[in-house]
C-alpha positions as CSV (number, residue, x, y, z in Angstrom):
1,M,92.5,26.1,-17.7
2,T,88.7,26.4,-17.5
3,A,86.3,23.6,-16.8
4,P,84.0,22.7,-19.7
5,L,80.6,24.2,-19.5
6,T,77.8,21.8,-18.8
7,P,75.3,22.0,-21.6
8,P,71.8,23.0,-20.6
9,P,69.3,20.2,-20.6
10,P,67.2,19.9,-23.7
11,P,63.9,21.6,-23.6
12,H,61.1,19.3,-22.5
13,D,58.1,19.1,-24.9
14,H,55.0,19.6,-22.8
15,S,52.6,19.4,-25.7
16,S,52.5,15.6,-25.8
17,H,52.0,15.4,-22.0
18,R,49.4,18.1,-22.1
19,R,47.6,16.3,-24.8
20,H,47.8,13.1,-22.9
21,R,46.3,14.7,-19.8
22,Q,43.5,16.4,-21.6
23,T,42.4,13.5,-23.7
24,P,40.5,11.6,-21.0
25,L,38.6,14.7,-19.9
26,F,37.7,15.8,-23.4
27,A,36.7,12.3,-24.4
28,G,34.5,11.8,-21.3
29,A,32.8,15.2,-21.8
30,Q,32.2,14.4,-25.5
31,A,30.8,11.0,-24.7
32,W,28.6,12.4,-22.0
33,G,27.4,15.2,-24.3
34,G,26.5,12.7,-26.9
35,S,24.5,10.5,-24.6
36,Y,22.8,13.6,-23.1
37,G,21.7,14.8,-26.5
38,Q,20.2,11.4,-27.3
39,D,18.5,11.1,-23.8
40,G,14.7,11.2,-24.0
41,P,12.3,10.8,-26.8
42,G,11.9,14.5,-27.6
43,M,9.3,17.0,-26.7
44,R,6.9,16.1,-29.5
45,T,6.9,12.5,-28.5
46,E,6.5,13.4,-24.8
47,V,3.5,15.6,-25.6
48,R,1.9,12.9,-27.7
49,E,2.3,10.3,-24.9
50,A,0.9,12.9,-22.4
51,V,-2.2,13.3,-24.5
52,V,-2.7,9.6,-24.8
53,T,-2.2,9.2,-21.0
54,A,-4.7,12.0,-20.3
55,V,-7.4,10.5,-22.6
56,G,-6.9,7.0,-21.1
57,V,-7.1,8.1,-17.5
58,T,-10.2,10.2,-18.3
59,I,-12.0,7.2,-19.9
60,A,-11.2,5.2,-16.8
61,G,-13.4,7.6,-14.9
62,A,-16.4,5.7,-16.4
63,L,-15.3,2.6,-14.4
64,L,-15.1,4.7,-11.3
65,G,-18.6,6.0,-11.8
66,V,-20.0,2.4,-12.2
67,A,-18.2,1.3,-9.1
68,W,-19.5,4.2,-7.1
69,W,-23.1,3.6,-8.3
70,W,-22.8,-0.1,-7.3
71,L,-21.0,0.3,-4.0
72,A,-22.4,3.5,-2.6
73,P,-25.1,3.1,0.2
74,R,-28.7,4.2,-0.7
75,V,-30.4,7.1,1.1
76,P,-34.0,6.0,1.9
77,L,-36.8,8.4,1.2
78,V,-40.5,8.3,1.9
79,G,-43.3,10.2,0.2
80,E,-46.6,11.3,1.7
81,A,-49.6,13.1,0.3
82,V,-50.6,16.1,2.4
83,D,-53.6,18.2,1.4
84,G,-53.4,16.9,-2.1
85,S,-49.7,17.6,-2.6
86,W,-46.8,15.2,-2.2
87,V,-44.0,15.7,0.4
88,V,-40.8,13.7,0.3
89,Y,-38.6,13.4,3.4
90,L,-35.8,11.2,4.8
91,K,-37.0,8.0,6.4
92,D,-34.0,7.8,8.8
93,T,-33.1,11.4,9.8
94,E,-30.2,10.2,11.9
95,G,-28.8,7.9,9.2
96,E,-25.3,8.4,7.8
97,Q,-25.9,7.1,4.3
98,A,-25.3,10.5,2.7
99,I,-21.8,10.6,4.3
100,G,-21.2,7.1,3.1
101,V,-22.0,8.1,-0.4
102,D,-19.2,10.8,-0.4
103,G,-16.8,8.5,1.5
104,T,-17.3,5.7,-1.0
105,F,-16.5,8.0,-3.9
106,T,-13.4,9.4,-2.1
107,L,-12.0,6.0,-1.3
108,L,-12.6,4.7,-4.8
109,A,-11.0,7.8,-6.3
110,L,-7.9,7.3,-4.2
111,A,-7.6,3.7,-5.3
112,F,-8.1,4.7,-8.9
113,G,-5.5,7.4,-8.6
114,A,-2.9,5.1,-7.1
115,L,-3.6,2.4,-9.7
116,S,-3.4,4.9,-12.6
117,A,-0.1,6.2,-11.3
118,V,1.4,2.7,-11.1
119,L,0.3,1.8,-14.6
120,V,1.6,5.1,-16.1
121,F,5.0,4.6,-14.3
122,L,5.3,1.1,-15.6
123,L,4.5,2.0,-19.1
124,R,6.5,5.3,-19.2
125,R,9.2,4.9,-16.6
126,R,11.1,8.0,-17.9
127,G,8.4,10.3,-16.6
128,G,8.6,14.0,-17.5
129,V,6.7,17.2,-16.9
130,P,4.1,16.6,-19.7
131,L,3.3,13.1,-18.4
132,V,2.8,14.3,-14.9
133,V,0.6,17.2,-16.0
134,A,-1.4,14.7,-18.1
135,L,-1.8,12.4,-15.1
136,G,-3.2,15.2,-13.0
137,V,-5.5,16.6,-15.7
138,G,-6.7,13.1,-16.6
139,G,-7.5,12.3,-13.0
140,L,-9.6,15.4,-12.6
141,L,-11.5,14.9,-15.8
142,G,-11.9,11.2,-14.8
143,S,-13.4,12.2,-11.5
144,L,-15.9,14.5,-13.2
145,L,-16.9,11.8,-15.6
146,A,-17.3,9.3,-12.7
147,W,-19.5,11.8,-10.8
148,R,-21.8,12.3,-13.8
149,T,-21.8,8.6,-14.7
150,G,-22.9,7.6,-11.2
151,V,-25.6,10.2,-11.1
152,W,-26.9,9.1,-14.5
153,L,-26.9,5.4,-13.5
154,G,-28.5,6.1,-10.1
155,P,-32.2,6.7,-9.3
156,G,-34.0,9.5,-11.1
157,Q,-33.7,13.1,-10.0
158,D,-37.5,13.7,-9.8
159,V,-38.2,12.5,-6.3
160,I,-41.8,13.6,-6.4
161,A,-42.6,11.5,-9.5
162,H,-40.7,8.6,-8.0
163,A,-42.8,8.9,-4.7
164,K,-46.0,8.9,-6.7
165,E,-44.9,5.9,-8.7
166,V,-44.1,3.7,-5.7
167,G,-47.0,4.9,-3.6
168,K,-47.7,6.5,-0.2
169,G,-45.4,5.5,2.6
170,V,-43.2,3.2,0.5
171,T,-39.4,3.6,0.9
172,F,-37.4,4.4,-2.3
173,P,-33.8,5.4,-2.8
174,A,-32.7,9.0,-3.2
175,P,-30.8,10.1,-6.3
176,L,-27.1,9.6,-6.1
177,K,-25.5,12.9,-5.0
178,L,-22.0,14.0,-4.3
179,G,-22.2,16.4,-1.4
180,A,-18.5,17.0,-0.9
181,K,-17.2,18.4,-4.2
182,G,-13.7,18.3,-2.8
183,A,-13.7,14.5,-3.4
184,L,-13.2,15.3,-7.0
185,L,-9.6,16.1,-6.2
186,A,-8.8,12.8,-4.6
187,W,-7.9,11.0,-7.8
188,P,-5.4,13.6,-9.2
189,L,-3.8,14.2,-5.8
190,A,-3.3,10.5,-5.2
191,A,-2.0,9.9,-8.7
192,L,0.5,12.7,-8.5
193,L,1.8,11.7,-5.0
194,V,2.1,8.0,-5.9
195,H,3.8,8.7,-9.2
196,L,6.2,11.1,-7.5
197,G,7.1,8.5,-5.0
198,L,7.7,5.8,-7.6
199,T,9.8,8.1,-9.7
200,A,12.0,9.0,-6.7
201,L,12.5,5.4,-5.6
202,F,12.6,3.5,-8.9
203,G,13.0,6.1,-11.7
204,P,16.1,6.2,-14.0
205,R,19.1,8.3,-12.8
206,D,20.9,10.9,-14.8
207,P,24.5,10.0,-15.8
208,E,27.4,11.8,-14.3
209,P,28.2,14.9,-16.4
210,F,32.0,14.5,-16.3
211,P,33.3,10.9,-15.7
212,Q,36.5,10.7,-13.7
213,G,39.6,10.0,-15.7
214,P,42.4,7.7,-14.6
215,H,44.4,10.6,-13.1
216,Q,41.5,11.7,-10.9
217,Q,41.1,8.3,-9.2
218,G,43.3,8.1,-6.1
219,G,45.6,10.8,-7.3
220,A,47.4,8.4,-9.7
221,H,49.1,9.9,-12.7
222,P,48.1,8.5,-16.1
223,Q,50.5,6.0,-17.6
224,G,52.1,7.0,-20.8
225,P,55.4,7.8,-22.5
226,Y,57.0,11.2,-22.2
227,E,60.0,12.8,-23.7
228,G,63.0,14.3,-22.2
229,P,64.7,13.9,-18.8
230,G,63.1,14.8,-15.6
231,D,59.8,13.9,-14.0
232,P,56.5,13.6,-15.9
233,Y,55.6,17.2,-15.0
234,G,58.6,18.7,-16.9
235,K,60.9,19.4,-14.0
236,P,64.4,18.4,-15.1
237,H,66.7,16.5,-12.6
238,R,69.7,18.5,-11.5
239,T,73.0,16.8,-11.5
């Protein structure tokens, strides 16, 4: 007499378990992809905002020119008539007024660069390459406008005519002149550095590309029904 054969265990359906395990990853990836596609205003809007930023920063250069003309020290000149011709020379040959003129422009440009970077960051916290480029270009154009505005507001460029007008031996201010042309780069450099620092410290962060599912946190297996005997991974119990 033979013992009855033990029937084989019913096949375990892995499809439902596989679908259950793949659902969190697929849903998270799809949700992340949707949010990524909607992140940012679009290149056309970014370029438009960059143009507006560059124009605004450039116009602010006129204020820098007025401040430079108002705060820069005056270089004293004196005119003398020698043999019927006028000669103009520095009244104080050891004075440092000319250096003070360049230093005043540089300090003001640094302050304007930092201020423009803060304002742009507060208005457009997202940042972006077009906005950074516009900030640098606008700072350079603003420095050029400030330079020419200060020269235009300052004393006349014809020092001989000015000496004749005030008279022999009378002190008069020299035309406003920027000797160190490298000061024109102070505004864009300060703006870029300050904006970079603000973006690194307080700028928005990108979302995680693939959020962790329940089965990835602490090694726990997702809760859910499964069919057939055995453990959740399809290994049947032997009796």
